[in-house]
C-alpha positions as CSV (number, residue, x, y, z in Angstrom):
1,X,-76.7,-222.2,-107.0
2,X,-74.4,-226.0,-106.8
3,X,-71.7,-223.8,-108.8
4,X,-71.4,-221.9,-105.0
5,X,-71.9,-225.3,-103.4
6,X,-68.5,-227.6,-105.2
7,X,-66.2,-224.8,-104.8
8,X,-67.3,-224.2,-100.9
9,X,-67.2,-227.9,-100.9
10,X,-63.5,-228.3,-103.4
11,X,-61.8,-224.9,-100.6
12,X,-62.5,-226.5,-97.4
13,X,-61.6,-229.8,-98.6
14,X,-58.2,-229.1,-99.6
15,X,-57.5,-226.8,-96.3
16,X,-59.4,-229.7,-94.5
17,X,-61.7,-226.9,-92.9
18,X,-58.7,-225.4,-91.3
19,X,-58.1,-227.8,-89.1
20,X,-54.1,-228.1,-89.4
21,X,-54.4,-230.9,-92.2
22,X,-56.7,-232.8,-90.4
23,X,-60.0,-233.5,-92.4
24,X,-63.4,-233.7,-90.7
25,X,-64.9,-236.7,-91.9
26,X,-68.3,-235.6,-90.3
27,X,-68.3,-233.0,-92.4
28,X,-67.4,-233.6,-95.3
29,X,-70.3,-236.4,-95.2
30,X,-72.2,-233.9,-94.4
31,X,-71.6,-231.9,-97.4
32,X,-71.7,-235.6,-99.8
33,X,-75.0,-235.9,-98.4
34,X,-75.9,-232.0,-99.3
35,X,-73.9,-232.5,-103.0
36,X,-76.5,-235.4,-103.6
37,X,-79.4,-234.2,-102.3
38,X,-79.2,-230.7,-105.1
39,X,-77.6,-233.4,-107.7
40,X,-80.7,-235.9,-107.0
41,X,-83.0,-232.4,-107.1
42,X,-81.9,-231.6,-110.1
43,X,-82.9,-234.5,-111.6
44,X,-86.0,-234.8,-110.6
45,X,-86.8,-231.2,-111.8
46,X,-85.0,-231.9,-115.3
47,X,-86.6,-235.2,-115.4
48,X,-90.7,-233.4,-114.6
49,X,-89.5,-230.7,-117.6
50,X,-88.5,-232.8,-120.0
51,X,-92.0,-234.9,-119.8
52,X,-94.1,-232.6,-118.9
53,X,-93.3,-230.2,-122.2
54,X,-93.1,-233.8,-124.3
55,X,-96.5,-234.1,-123.1
56,X,-98.4,-230.6,-123.1
57,X,-96.7,-228.7,-125.7
58,X,-96.8,-229.9,-129.3
59,X,-96.2,-226.9,-131.2
60,X,-93.1,-223.9,-128.9
61,X,-93.9,-221.6,-129.9
62,X,-93.4,-218.0,-127.9
63,X,-95.9,-218.2,-124.9
64,X,-98.3,-221.0,-123.4
65,X,-101.7,-221.1,-124.2
66,X,-104.6,-221.7,-122.0
67,X,-104.8,-225.2,-122.6
68,X,-101.0,-225.8,-122.2
69,X,-100.7,-223.8,-118.9
70,X,-103.3,-225.9,-117.1
71,X,-102.3,-229.8,-119.0
72,X,-98.2,-228.1,-117.6
73,X,-99.9,-227.2,-114.2
74,X,-101.9,-230.6,-113.7
75,X,-98.6,-232.8,-114.9
76,X,-96.2,-231.4,-112.7
77,X,-99.0,-231.9,-109.7
78,X,-98.9,-235.3,-110.6
79,X,-95.9,-235.8,-111.3
80,X,-94.5,-234.5,-107.3
81,X,-97.6,-236.5,-105.7
82,X,-96.4,-240.0,-107.6
83,X,-92.5,-238.8,-106.8
84,X,-93.7,-238.2,-103.4
85,X,-95.5,-241.8,-103.1
86,X,-92.2,-243.3,-104.6
87,X,-89.9,-242.1,-102.3
88,X,-92.6,-242.3,-98.9
89,X,-93.0,-246.2,-99.6
90,X,-89.4,-246.7,-100.5
91,X,-88.1,-245.1,-97.2
92,X,-90.6,-247.2,-96.3
93,X,-89.2,-250.1,-97.1
94,X,-86.1,-248.9,-96.4
95,X,-86.4,-248.3,-92.5
96,X,-88.0,-251.7,-92.3
97,X,-85.1,-254.0,-93.5
98,X,-82.5,-251.7,-91.3
99,X,-85.3,-252.7,-88.2
100,X,-85.3,-256.5,-89.5
101,X,-81.2,-256.0,-89.5
């Protein structure tokens, strides 16, 4: 997924968006925001996978047994709930701090 966006980003950046060599700062910022969001999502998924695998999989094998499947599902649910709670609190704090500036 990101490979396609990276090549798109690179070609748009290098060509200046077709505007005769002028860069569109708004377009570049949007592309950077998308790249950051993708990187954050990938990091979240990687961390969640690592933590839940270590917690739930005692002896890796060819398949997950029923208890491992349940553990993985619960672990990922809890991890996402925790991440969402922290994200909401962080965004709320940022908004309060911006309002006080």
